[in-house]
C-alpha positions as CSV (number, residue, x, y, z in Angstrom):
1,M,-20.1,-52.0,81.9
2,A,-23.4,-52.7,80.3
3,D,-26.2,-50.0,80.0
4,Y,-29.8,-51.0,80.7
5,I,-33.1,-49.4,79.9
6,K,-36.6,-50.1,81.1
7,K,-38.5,-52.5,78.8
8,S,-41.7,-50.5,79.3
9,F,-39.9,-47.3,78.2
10,A,-38.6,-48.9,75.0
11,I,-42.0,-50.3,74.1
12,E,-43.6,-46.9,74.8
13,C,-41.0,-45.2,72.4
14,V,-41.8,-47.7,69.6
15,D,-45.5,-47.2,70.1
16,R,-45.1,-43.4,69.8
17,I,-43.2,-43.8,66.6
18,I,-45.8,-46.1,65.2
19,Q,-48.6,-43.6,66.1
20,R,-46.8,-40.7,64.6
21,D,-45.8,-42.5,61.4
22,D,-47.7,-41.0,58.5
23,S,-45.6,-42.2,55.7
24,G,-48.2,-44.8,54.6
25,N,-45.3,-47.3,54.3
26,N,-46.5,-50.6,55.8
27,D,-43.0,-52.0,55.7
28,V,-41.9,-49.3,58.2
29,V,-44.9,-50.0,60.5
30,N,-44.4,-53.7,60.3
31,A,-40.7,-53.4,61.1
32,L,-41.5,-51.3,64.1
33,K,-44.1,-53.8,65.3
34,A,-41.5,-56.5,64.9
35,W,-39.1,-54.5,67.1
36,K,-41.9,-54.0,69.7
37,S,-42.5,-57.7,69.8
38,F,-38.8,-58.4,70.1
39,I,-38.6,-56.0,73.0
40,E,-41.6,-57.5,74.7
41,Y,-40.3,-61.1,74.6
42,A,-36.6,-60.4,75.1
43,P,-35.1,-61.8,78.3
44,T,-34.6,-59.3,81.1
45,E,-31.9,-58.7,83.7
46,N,-32.4,-58.0,87.4
47,V,-30.4,-54.8,87.8
48,E,-30.3,-52.0,90.3
49,P,-29.0,-48.5,89.9
50,V,-25.5,-47.9,91.1
51,R,-25.3,-45.7,94.2
52,C,-22.3,-43.6,94.9
53,G,-21.5,-41.9,98.2
54,Q,-18.8,-40.7,100.5
55,W,-17.6,-41.6,103.9
56,I,-18.0,-38.4,106.0
57,M,-15.8,-38.3,109.1
58,C,-18.1,-37.7,112.1
59,D,-15.9,-37.9,115.2
60,K,-13.0,-39.6,116.9
61,Q,-14.6,-42.8,118.2
62,N,-12.3,-44.2,120.9
63,P,-10.0,-41.8,122.8
64,N,-8.2,-44.8,124.3
65,D,-7.2,-46.1,120.9
66,V,-3.5,-46.8,121.1
67,A,-2.9,-46.3,117.4
68,N,-5.0,-43.1,117.6
69,D,-6.3,-44.1,114.2
70,N,-10.0,-45.2,114.3
71,Y,-12.6,-42.7,113.3
72,L,-16.4,-42.8,113.0
73,Y,-17.6,-42.3,109.5
74,E,-21.1,-41.8,108.1
75,C,-22.4,-42.9,104.8
76,S,-23.7,-39.9,102.8
77,E,-26.4,-42.0,101.2
78,C,-28.1,-43.9,104.1
79,K,-26.5,-42.2,107.2
80,S,-25.2,-45.5,108.6
81,K,-22.1,-45.3,110.8
82,D,-18.9,-47.3,110.4
83,L,-15.7,-47.3,112.5
84,H,-12.5,-47.6,110.5
85,S,-9.0,-46.3,110.2
86,K,-8.2,-43.2,108.2
87,R,-5.9,-45.4,106.2
88,A,-8.4,-48.1,105.6
89,I,-10.0,-48.5,102.2
90,V,-13.6,-49.3,102.6
91,P,-15.1,-49.3,99.1
92,Y,-18.7,-50.1,99.9
93,C,-21.2,-49.2,102.6
94,W,-22.1,-52.4,104.4
95,H,-25.7,-51.2,104.9
96,C,-26.9,-49.7,101.5
97,G,-24.2,-51.0,99.1
98,S,-23.1,-47.6,97.9
99,H,-19.7,-47.4,96.2
100,M,-17.7,-45.1,98.4
101,I,-15.1,-42.4,97.9
102,M,-13.0,-41.8,100.9
103,Q,-13.1,-38.2,102.1
104,R,-9.9,-37.2,103.8
């Protein structure tokens, strides 16, 4: 999986290094300015942080359930409810998109 950083953060870091550079070496400063320019004009990706949560069992939903298997679960991140079997693997919350770990 790729790691991402904020472009503004990277530019700020390079600016700080340029400001603190007291070596008097123009080659270093010019190289840092070139990196800053590269960062400014580099293409960006539209990414969102990955959320992780758990399905938390709330209650038995349907007492007339023949299989006696469906339970009400709540997403630990957004508090949305979902009805599914204890044996079901539901890897994502349908509401917020969190990656889920089944709590048994």
